[in-house]
C-alpha positions as a printed NumPy array, in Angstrom:
array([[ 72.824,  86.194, 156.862],
       [ 74.056,  88.679, 154.292],
       [ 77.066,  90.828, 155.014],
       [ 76.619,  94.534, 155.751],
       [ 78.502,  97.348, 153.987],
       [ 82.261,  97.153, 154.134],
       [ 83.574,  99.176, 157.06 ],
       [ 85.641, 102.223, 156.273],
       [ 88.605, 100.439, 157.805],
       [ 88.105,  97.087, 156.118],
       [ 90.733,  94.389, 156.704],
       [ 93.561,  94.288, 154.117],
       [ 92.263,  91.053, 152.586],
       [ 88.815,  92.525, 152.089],
       [ 90.259,  95.705, 150.547],
       [ 92.379,  93.582, 148.19 ],
       [ 89.337,  91.552, 147.172],
       [ 87.417,  94.771, 146.506],
       [ 90.206,  96.101, 144.294],
       [ 90.361,  92.811, 142.388],
       [ 86.594,  92.844, 141.857],
       [ 86.807,  96.417, 140.612],
       [ 89.583,  95.576, 138.18 ],
       [ 87.661,  92.53 , 136.963],
       [ 84.514,  94.605, 136.444],
       [ 86.454,  97.299, 134.58 ],
       [ 88.042,  94.624, 132.391],
       [ 84.632,  93.134, 131.696],
       [ 83.395,  96.589, 130.653],
       [ 86.333,  97.089, 128.302],
       [ 85.74 ,  93.674, 126.711],
       [ 82.021,  94.433, 126.352],
       [ 82.779,  97.775, 124.715],
       [ 85.253,  96.167, 122.326],
       [ 82.744,  93.463, 121.437],
       [ 80.084,  96.078, 120.742],
       [ 82.384,  98.15 , 118.538],
       [ 83.58 ,  95.161, 116.543],
       [ 80.034,  93.844, 116.111],
       [ 79.019,  97.154, 114.599],
       [ 82.112,  97.319, 112.385],
       [ 81.713,  93.729, 111.184],
       [ 78.058,  94.339, 110.338],
       [ 78.997,  97.553, 108.563],
       [ 81.569,  95.689, 106.473],
       [ 78.724,  93.542, 105.184],
       [ 75.829,  96.02 , 105.117],
       [ 77.258,  99.554, 105.03 ],
       [ 80.89 ,  99.6  , 103.833],
       [ 81.083, 103.381, 103.508],
       [ 79.678, 104.194, 106.948],
       [ 80.173, 102.345, 110.225],
       [ 79.456, 103.425, 113.815],
       [ 83.123, 104.265, 114.452],
       [ 83.513, 106.167, 111.181],
       [ 80.305, 108.08 , 111.947],
       [ 81.631, 109.059, 115.373],
       [ 84.958, 110.007, 113.812],
       [ 83.21 , 112.146, 111.227],
       [ 81.097, 113.847, 113.882],
       [ 84.177, 114.535, 116.009],
       [ 85.942, 115.974, 112.961],
       [ 82.994, 118.235, 112.196],
       [ 82.599, 119.452, 115.766],
       [ 86.281, 119.899, 116.573],
       [ 87.475, 123.525, 116.51 ],
       [ 89.672, 124.475, 113.535],
       [ 92.713, 124.801, 115.806],
       [ 92.351, 121.161, 116.848],
       [ 92.126, 120.026, 113.227],
       [ 95.193, 122.073, 112.313],
       [ 97.122, 120.598, 115.237],
       [ 96.226, 117.048, 114.211],
       [ 97.28 , 117.58 , 110.597],
       [100.498, 119.385, 111.5  ],
       [101.392, 116.809, 114.161],
       [100.352, 113.601, 112.419],
       [100.126, 114.616, 108.738],
       [ 98.427, 111.896, 106.702],
       [ 98.242, 109.825, 109.916],
       [ 95.628, 112.154, 111.405],
       [ 92.865, 109.592, 110.936],
       [ 94.901, 106.847, 112.617],
       [ 95.38 , 109.208, 115.555],
       [ 91.641, 109.873, 115.712],
       [ 90.875, 106.14 , 115.597],
       [ 93.296, 105.584, 118.467],
       [ 91.797, 108.437, 120.476],
       [ 88.268, 107.105, 119.947],
       [ 89.449, 103.645, 120.991],
       [ 90.975, 105.007, 124.204],
       [ 87.812, 106.951, 125.066],
       [ 85.597, 103.914, 124.389],
       [ 87.849, 101.728, 126.532],
       [ 87.616, 104.231, 129.402],
       [ 83.841, 104.427, 129.039],
       [ 83.678, 100.633, 128.976],
       [ 85.724, 100.406, 132.174],
       [ 83.46 , 102.997, 133.816],
       [ 80.376, 101.034, 132.719],
       [ 81.782,  97.852, 134.244],
       [ 82.532,  99.544, 137.578],
       [ 79.093, 101.189, 137.658],
       [ 77.393,  97.885, 136.92 ],
       [ 79.288,  96.253, 139.786],
       [ 78.242,  98.902, 142.288],
       [ 74.74 ,  99.58 , 141.014],
       [ 73.232,  96.954, 138.698],
       [ 71.675,  98.554, 135.644],
       [ 73.675, 101.788, 135.865],
       [ 76.606, 100.442, 133.882],
       [ 74.289,  98.998, 131.248],
       [ 72.6  , 102.4  , 131.04 ],
       [ 75.96 , 104.067, 130.411],
       [ 76.776, 101.52 , 127.698],
       [ 73.361, 102.148, 126.174],
       [ 73.93 , 105.905, 126.229],
       [ 77.221, 105.445, 124.36 ],
       [ 75.396, 103.265, 121.832],
       [ 72.753, 105.96 , 121.347],
       [ 75.51 , 108.523, 120.794],
       [ 76.865, 106.281, 118.04 ],
       [ 73.397, 106.021, 116.512],
       [ 73.019, 109.801, 116.636],
       [ 76.38 , 110.181, 114.901],
       [ 75.255, 107.811, 112.147],
       [ 72.054, 109.817, 111.732],
       [ 74.05 , 113.018, 111.117],
       [ 76.057, 111.537, 108.229],
       [ 75.004, 112.005, 104.629],
       [ 75.62 , 108.281, 104.05 ],
       [ 73.334, 107.384, 106.945],
       [ 70.749, 104.77 , 105.943],
       [ 68.719, 102.033, 107.674],
       [ 71.562,  99.572, 107.172],
       [ 74.009, 101.903, 108.932],
       [ 71.537, 102.549, 111.748],
       [ 71.149,  98.79 , 112.207],
       [ 74.907,  98.46 , 112.668],
       [ 74.901, 101.149, 115.354],
       [ 71.967,  99.558, 117.162],
       [ 73.709,  96.173, 117.055],
       [ 76.884,  97.658, 118.52 ],
       [ 74.983,  99.195, 121.423],
       [ 72.906,  96.085, 122.068],
       [ 75.967,  93.821, 122.195],
       [ 77.8  ,  96.156, 124.589],
       [ 74.791,  96.482, 126.916],
       [ 74.101,  92.747, 126.954],
       [ 77.689,  91.775, 127.602],
       [ 78.337,  94.265, 130.386],
       [ 75.197,  93.049, 132.186],
       [ 76.049,  89.386, 131.668],
       [ 79.752,  89.527, 132.532],
       [ 79.455,  91.825, 135.553],
       [ 76.34 ,  89.991, 136.73 ],
       [ 78.307,  86.763, 136.694],
       [ 81.116,  88.452, 138.589],
       [ 78.669,  89.633, 141.242],
       [ 77.12 ,  86.21 , 141.631],
       [ 80.422,  84.395, 141.902],
       [ 82.581,  86.886, 143.797],
       [ 80.092,  88.972, 145.683],
       [ 79.853,  92.744, 145.817],
       [ 79.962,  95.328, 148.576],
       [ 76.656,  95.522, 150.423],
       [ 75.15 ,  92.509, 148.639],
       [ 77.071,  89.252, 149.031],
       [ 80.048,  88.056, 151.015],
       [ 83.26 ,  89.499, 149.718],
       [ 85.399,  87.196, 147.612],
       [ 87.589,  86.961, 144.538],
       [ 86.334,  86.25 , 140.986],
       [ 85.724,  82.545, 140.38 ],
       [ 86.774,  80.399, 137.438],
       [ 83.379,  80.637, 135.783],
       [ 83.655,  84.395, 135.434],
       [ 87.26 ,  84.181, 134.28 ],
       [ 86.341,  81.607, 131.645],
       [ 83.467,  83.814, 130.455],
       [ 85.733,  86.869, 130.318],
       [ 88.601,  85.171, 128.472],
       [ 86.186,  83.44 , 126.095],
       [ 84.53 ,  86.74 , 125.272],
       [ 87.922,  88.392, 124.833],
       [ 88.983,  85.622, 122.446],
       [ 85.772,  86.069, 120.473],
       [ 86.478,  89.809, 120.328],
       [ 89.979,  89.14 , 118.997],
       [ 88.592,  86.801, 116.331],
       [ 85.935,  89.379, 115.493],
       [ 88.66 ,  91.964, 115.025],
       [ 90.412,  89.771, 112.489],
       [ 87.147,  89.05 , 110.639],
       [ 86.23 ,  92.733, 110.677],
       [ 89.562,  93.659, 109.124],
       [ 89.155,  91.037, 106.42 ],
       [ 85.572,  91.975, 105.59 ],
       [ 86.163,  95.712, 105.573],
       [ 89.34 ,  95.514, 103.502],
       [ 87.6  ,  93.285, 100.996],
       [ 84.707,  95.73 , 100.657],
       [ 86.824,  98.868, 100.359],
       [ 90.201,  98.012,  98.864],
       [ 89.503,  96.956,  95.292],
       [ 85.953,  97.103,  94.076],
       [ 85.341,  94.645,  91.275],
       [ 84.281,  97.43 ,  88.939],
       [ 87.52 ,  99.32 ,  89.513],
       [ 89.603,  96.181,  89.056],
       [ 87.897,  95.493,  85.734],
       [ 88.061,  99.073,  84.472],
       [ 90.258,  99.899,  81.504],
       [ 90.699, 103.618,  81.116],
       [ 89.717, 105.126,  77.759],
       [ 92.481, 106.399,  75.495],
       [ 92.685, 110.152,  76.049],
       [ 91.697, 112.386,  73.161],
       [ 94.561, 114.643,  74.306],
       [ 97.39 , 112.644,  75.909],
       [ 99.765, 114.384,  78.27 ],
       [102.876, 115.626,  76.455],
       [106.163, 113.808,  77.135],
       [108.102, 115.041,  80.136],
       [110.704, 117.642,  79.088],
       [114.21 , 116.209,  78.908],
       [115.59 , 118.94 ,  81.154],
       [112.784, 118.766,  83.725],
       [114.893, 116.708,  86.133],
       [117.956, 118.275,  87.728],
       [119.613, 114.914,  88.359],
       [120.128, 115.207,  92.114],
       [119.453, 112.15 ,  94.272],
       [116.892, 112.78 ,  96.973],
       [114.878, 115.429,  95.149],
       [111.144, 114.782,  94.978],
       [110.201, 112.874,  91.843],
       [108.639, 114.91 ,  89.062],
       [105.625, 112.601,  89.213],
       [104.552, 111.414,  92.656],
       [103.625, 107.697,  92.743],
       [ 99.955, 107.253,  93.584],
       [100.833, 105.175,  96.647],
       [102.943, 108.042,  98.01 ],
       [100.562, 110.882,  97.163],
       [ 99.402, 112.719, 100.274],
       [ 95.857, 112.179, 101.501],
       [ 94.043, 114.798, 103.565],
       [ 90.24 , 114.727, 103.628],
       [ 87.335, 114.468, 106.053],
       [ 86.32 , 110.897, 105.134],
       [ 86.951, 108.72 , 108.195],
       [ 86.372, 105.59 , 106.098],
       [ 87.041, 105.647, 102.36 ],
       [ 83.639, 105.664, 100.627],
       [ 82.932, 102.666,  98.416],
       [ 81.176, 104.019,  95.319],
       [ 79.905, 101.756,  92.549],
       [ 80.588, 103.558,  89.251],
       [ 77.553, 101.863,  87.716],
       [ 75.255, 103.733,  90.109],
       [ 77.332, 106.928,  90.305],
       [ 75.625, 110.133,  89.193],
       [ 76.843, 113.726,  89.021],
       [ 74.106, 116.352,  89.16 ],
       [ 74.686, 119.926,  88.005],
       [ 72.124, 122.023,  89.849],
       [ 71.454, 125.537,  91.09 ],
       [ 71.653, 128.705,  89.02 ],
       [ 71.706, 127.03 ,  85.623],
       [ 69.639, 127.261,  82.502],
       [ 69.606, 123.478,  82.121],
       [ 70.175, 121.051,  85.011],
       [ 72.371, 118.149,  83.919],
       [ 72.819, 114.637,  85.281],
       [ 75.962, 112.787,  84.211],
       [ 76.347, 109.01 ,  84.48 ],
       [ 79.556, 106.987,  84.498],
       [ 78.883, 105.825,  80.95 ],
       [ 78.268, 109.43 ,  79.877],
       [ 81.588, 110.503,  81.351],
       [ 83.578, 107.702,  79.743],
       [ 82.102, 108.65 ,  76.378],
       [ 83.493, 112.2  ,  76.51 ],
       [ 86.783, 113.291,  74.871],
       [ 89.049, 112.937,  77.894],
       [ 92.33 , 114.789,  78.36 ],
       [ 95.5  , 114.008,  80.315],
       [ 97.262, 116.702,  82.299],
       [100.094, 116.879,  84.822],
       [ 98.784, 118.907,  87.763],
       [100.3  , 119.53 ,  91.189],
       [ 97.91 , 119.546,  94.137],
       [ 98.637, 121.25 ,  97.46 ],
       [ 96.846, 121.072, 100.801],
       [ 96.236, 124.401, 102.51 ],
       [ 97.435, 122.795, 105.757],
       [100.901, 122.325, 104.296],
       [103.502, 124.067, 106.452],
       [106.465, 125.817, 104.849],
       [108.785, 122.97 , 103.832],
       [105.999, 120.411, 104.325],
       [105.126, 117.368, 102.235],
       [101.358, 117.814, 101.747],
       [101.934, 118.453,  98.034],
       [102.296, 116.118,  95.058],
       [102.261, 116.026,  91.28 ],
       [100.373, 113.436,  89.216],
       [ 99.163, 112.714,  85.692],
       [ 95.383, 113.053,  85.741],
       [ 92.889, 111.79 ,  83.16 ],
       [ 89.527, 113.506,  83.007],
       [ 86.983, 115.663,  81.256],
       [ 87.279, 119.478,  81.475],
       [ 84.659, 120.772,  83.888],
       [ 84.055, 123.816,  81.695],
       [ 82.525, 121.58 ,  79.018],
       [ 80.033, 120.117,  81.483],
       [ 79.147, 123.541,  82.862],
       [ 78.695, 124.872,  79.343],
       [ 75.898, 122.329,  78.917],
       [ 74.246, 123.574,  82.106],
       [ 74.562, 127.276,  81.148],
       [ 75.332, 129.049,  84.462],
       [ 73.137, 132.076,  85.103],
       [ 74.421, 135.613,  85.153],
       [ 75.482, 136.57 ,  88.666],
       [ 76.632, 133.089,  89.668],
       [ 80.221, 133.153,  90.944],
       [ 80.731, 129.875,  92.804],
       [ 80.284, 126.139,  92.314],
       [ 79.578, 124.183,  95.487],
       [ 80.833, 120.66 ,  94.867],
       [ 79.525, 117.912,  97.118],
       [ 81.065, 114.549,  97.942],
       [ 79.145, 111.352,  98.547],
       [ 80.145, 111.653, 102.234],
       [ 78.713, 115.18 , 102.551],
       [ 81.921, 117.211, 102.255],
       [ 81.565, 120.43 , 100.252],
       [ 84.027, 122.791,  98.562],
       [ 83.303, 126.213,  97.136],
       [ 85.228, 126.875,  93.91 ],
       [ 85.187, 130.184,  92.032],
       [ 83.094, 129.636,  88.915],
       [ 85.67 , 131.416,  86.78 ],
       [ 88.319, 128.836,  87.738],
       [ 86.111, 126.052,  86.401],
       [ 85.027, 127.79 ,  83.199],
       [ 88.383, 129.395,  82.272],
       [ 89.398, 127.95 ,  78.853],
       [ 93.058, 128.357,  79.837],
       [ 92.781, 126.319,  83.041],
       [ 92.39 , 122.547,  82.894],
       [ 89.993, 121.924,  85.774],
       [ 89.049, 118.253,  85.419],
       [ 86.475, 115.719,  86.428],
       [ 89.254, 113.178,  86.906],
       [ 88.812, 109.414,  86.641],
       [ 92.473, 108.384,  86.284],
       [ 95.708, 108.997,  88.159],
       [ 99.146, 108.111,  86.792],
       [ 97.749, 105.798,  84.137],
       [ 95.358, 103.842,  86.38 ],
       [ 91.832, 104.354,  87.698],
       [ 91.717, 106.655,  90.703],
       [ 92.672, 104.826,  93.897],
       [ 89.672, 104.612,  96.272],
       [ 91.366, 106.924,  98.791],
       [ 91.915, 109.522,  96.072],
       [ 88.3  , 109.703,  94.984],
       [ 87.301, 106.709,  92.825],
       [ 85.33 , 106.821,  90.66 ],
       [ 85.4  , 110.626,  90.054],
       [ 86.983, 113.634,  91.722],
       [ 87.718, 117.269,  90.965],
       [ 91.232, 118.44 ,  90.114],
       [ 91.639, 122.217,  89.74 ],
       [ 95.048, 123.828,  89.099],
       [ 96.   , 126.844,  91.158],
       [ 93.643, 126.394,  94.116],
       [ 94.232, 124.692,  97.44 ],
       [ 92.416, 121.39 ,  97.774],
       [ 89.937, 122.547, 100.4  ],
       [ 88.202, 124.78 ,  97.84 ],
       [ 88.555, 122.593,  94.773],
       [ 89.684, 118.979,  95.049],
       [ 86.423, 117.279,  96.055],
       [ 86.736, 113.481,  96.002],
       [ 83.873, 111.052,  95.289],
       [ 82.052, 114.048,  93.804],
       [ 78.292, 113.717,  93.212],
       [ 76.991, 117.277,  92.774],
       [ 78.048, 120.607,  91.304],
       [ 75.718, 123.343,  92.506],
       [ 76.122, 126.62 ,  90.626],
       [ 75.517, 129.355,  93.181],
       [ 77.13 , 132.417,  94.776],
       [ 79.584, 132.973,  97.612],
       [ 76.936, 135.178,  99.217],
       [ 74.315, 132.417,  99.217],
       [ 76.353, 129.32 , 100.136],
       [ 79.302, 128.351, 102.29 ],
       [ 81.433, 125.243, 102.004],
       [ 82.703, 122.881, 104.704],
       [ 85.942, 124.705, 105.535],
       [ 84.742, 128.252, 104.919],
       [ 82.281, 127.796, 107.795],
       [ 85.261, 126.909, 109.989],
       [ 87.326, 130.038, 109.573],
       [ 89.22 , 129.365, 106.328],
       [ 89.118, 131.849, 103.455],
       [ 86.634, 131.315, 100.662],
       [ 88.748, 131.235,  97.499],
       [ 92.121, 129.691,  98.38 ],
       [ 94.526, 130.607,  95.551],
       [ 97.815, 128.748,  95.972],
       [100.761, 130.833,  97.139],
       [104.241, 130.657,  95.671],
       [106.316, 128.152,  97.65 ],
       [109.671, 126.391,  97.518],
       [111.18 , 123.543,  99.501],
       [114.66 , 122.189, 100.17 ],
       [114.816, 118.4  ,  99.772],
       [118.614, 118.014,  99.714],
       [120.465, 118.095, 102.066],
       [118.078, 116.966, 104.753],
       [117.245, 119.242, 107.604],
       [119.738, 118.808, 110.449],
       [122.087, 116.581, 108.436],
       [125.888, 116.586, 108.301],
       [127.631, 117.28 , 105.016],
       [131.233, 117.456, 103.881],
       [132.658, 120.971, 103.951],
       [133.279, 122.492, 100.529],
       [130.915, 122.47 ,  97.604],
       [127.477, 121.114,  98.505],
       [124.54 , 120.736,  96.131],
       [121.279, 122.116,  97.481],
       [118.139, 121.018,  95.611],
       [114.398, 120.775,  95.903],
       [111.101, 121.735,  94.312],
       [109.095, 124.946,  93.882],
       [105.512, 125.56 ,  92.833],
       [103.037, 128.312,  92.02 ],
       [100.301, 126.422,  90.197],
       [ 98.757, 128.142,  87.205],
       [101.437, 130.828,  87.305],
       [104.544, 128.689,  87.018],
       [108.044, 129.331,  88.378],
       [110.526, 131.631,  86.637],
       [113.395, 131.699,  89.138],
       [114.66 , 129.995,  92.308],
       [117.376, 131.372,  94.589],
       [119.219, 130.064,  97.637],
       [121.096, 131.842, 100.388],
       [123.646, 130.578, 102.906],
       [123.463, 132.267, 106.298],
       [123.31 , 136.04 , 105.684],
       [125.018, 135.945, 102.317],
       [123.738, 137.083,  98.955],
       [120.981, 135.265,  97.101],
       [122.376, 132.875,  94.477],
       [120.361, 131.793,  91.467],
       [119.661, 128.069,  91.21 ],
       [119.478, 125.963,  88.077],
       [115.793, 125.551,  87.322],
       [114.5  , 122.427,  85.643],
       [112.272, 122.855,  82.607],
       [108.705, 122.976,  83.822],
       [106.228, 120.335,  82.716],
       [103.668, 123.138,  82.714],
       [102.766, 126.152,  84.797],
       [100.355, 123.879,  86.7  ],
       [103.092, 121.652,  88.147],
       [106.043, 121.945,  90.462],
       [109.603, 122.458,  89.203],
       [112.828, 120.848,  90.349],
       [115.815, 123.1  ,  91.059],
       [119.442, 122.707,  92.189],
       [122.268, 125.021,  93.252],
       [125.898, 124.321,  94.287],
       [126.993, 126.301,  97.349],
       [130.234, 126.417,  99.325],
       [130.067, 125.639, 103.026],
       [132.925, 126.198, 105.423],
       [133.217, 123.905, 108.427],
       [130.544, 124.671, 111.011],
       [126.782, 125.116, 111.234],
       [124.921, 126.911, 108.463],
       [121.401, 128.057, 107.665],
       [120.271, 127.611, 104.062],
       [117.165, 129.367, 102.741],
       [115.3  , 129.174,  99.442],
       [112.844, 131.459,  97.679],
       [111.049, 131.302,  94.346],
       [109.701, 133.811,  91.848],
       [106.497, 132.91 ,  90.043],
       [105.787, 133.217,  86.329],
       [104.257, 136.656,  86.838],
       [107.489, 137.965,  88.388],
       [106.221, 138.015,  91.981],
       [108.847, 136.943,  94.523],
       [107.842, 134.549,  97.268],
       [107.203, 136.476, 100.465],
       [109.506, 136.199, 103.465],
       [106.652, 137.044, 105.846],
       [105.925, 134.074, 108.073],
       [102.261, 133.054, 108.344],
       [100.577, 129.826, 109.507],
       [ 98.394, 127.732, 107.186],
       [ 95.147, 129.229, 108.488],
       [ 93.233, 130.92 , 107.019],
       [ 94.601, 130.822, 103.455],
       [ 97.967, 129.031, 103.335],
       [101.379, 129.221, 105.024],
       [104.066, 131.646, 103.881],
       [107.744, 132.254, 104.556],
       [111.042, 130.777, 103.383],
       [111.964, 127.146, 103.886],
       [115.142, 127.378, 105.999],
       [117.195, 124.378, 107.054],
       [120.224, 124.008, 109.282],
       [123.112, 121.689, 108.389],
       [126.552, 121.061, 109.835],
       [129.564, 120.982, 107.518],
       [132.516, 118.897, 108.745]])
């Protein structure tokens, strides 16, 4: 005789058994979800390195999230925003897996349906990505199929061995289920290790990049000026090491682009469409330039800014071949992952501005995360309107006809960089010895240069700092100033004047929609 439904006032032992069954079912669902995710990621490492189910979901979440959420993530986590998103997706998938396990325990087939629905959502996310292809769809289908199969098998075994309310006599999970669960969990752990190995091997150092020897530039970068460094420990280096250069982009997984198959198409309002191959690009007279890049999300005093030595071909020379039509005022650059940036045409064709199709960074091929094999580098504009990585298309068009990724999300269209300065030394909130203290940092106003930097202690007068010799007007400048601090707490502020004589504004504004403003002000305690 089968047992009837558990009474509302079930004995303590029966209630305990029910809770244990529920926990076991939830655990089985989490393991099934993890197995599905890792199956899809492992397959993607082999079949679709640039797009996996998780990266597709991450990209879709990034696209659909309101601008305020994106700003919060960047301001809170900086270059760790993608790690945060991965963690958040993992937590949500674990919760959905637990829910699927509990549903499957109470109503066979319902939990599997939930797991299948999550798998279909992953497939839909893959389908929305520009890198979506049959191989990527296969990975998403595999992930869903594994999750559905495992949640049915594991929870079905639990039901058979332990019983479930309304179906079989109540009891605790048996050894068979526990062995199946732990064995599956161990396989998931091993799959995680294999997935990491496969994906890192496919994305970290492509054989073509490892074998690449950069051409000798037709115009090497000039030597750094002797007086460019102010000689204060702790000030940002004149040239940011590639490994320390900030990374902010929308690519959830770094695209793996074979330079041999890379193409750059110049399309749109042009007299002559042009297609550039990797070999074509390497054959051009390349130039080296020091250029500072800045993210529009950089807060006052933030670190989303860096200076590097870039090797590339001036974009104006490529556009001259295409002959932009009269009336065109924007170039919509497109990345292999679908990201777009709208750059004023005049910034790319200006003979006095070294906008580059860059292939090298600090004497080496571009790192994959910074756009290998080719990216745009444009002095004087925030990255969201100019610094397209893994670039594959330049569409000559108009601001009236086309909008780029961020301009459809509330950011301004043209993004000229604002004059900014930052205090690196002493550190914010630090203690210093009373008396003379050296304050130092960096200032930038790309394509205008810096003519003056001043510091102020508390409400005192502005004091001119010693300004390092600029590498060029397209890079940041180091500066230093000795100040006297009496014992106690002090506020130190800095402001810069650009090469056109315009003083940095004191008005405080957030990054959105066109860059943060205000003075960098730190507090220190002199003892």
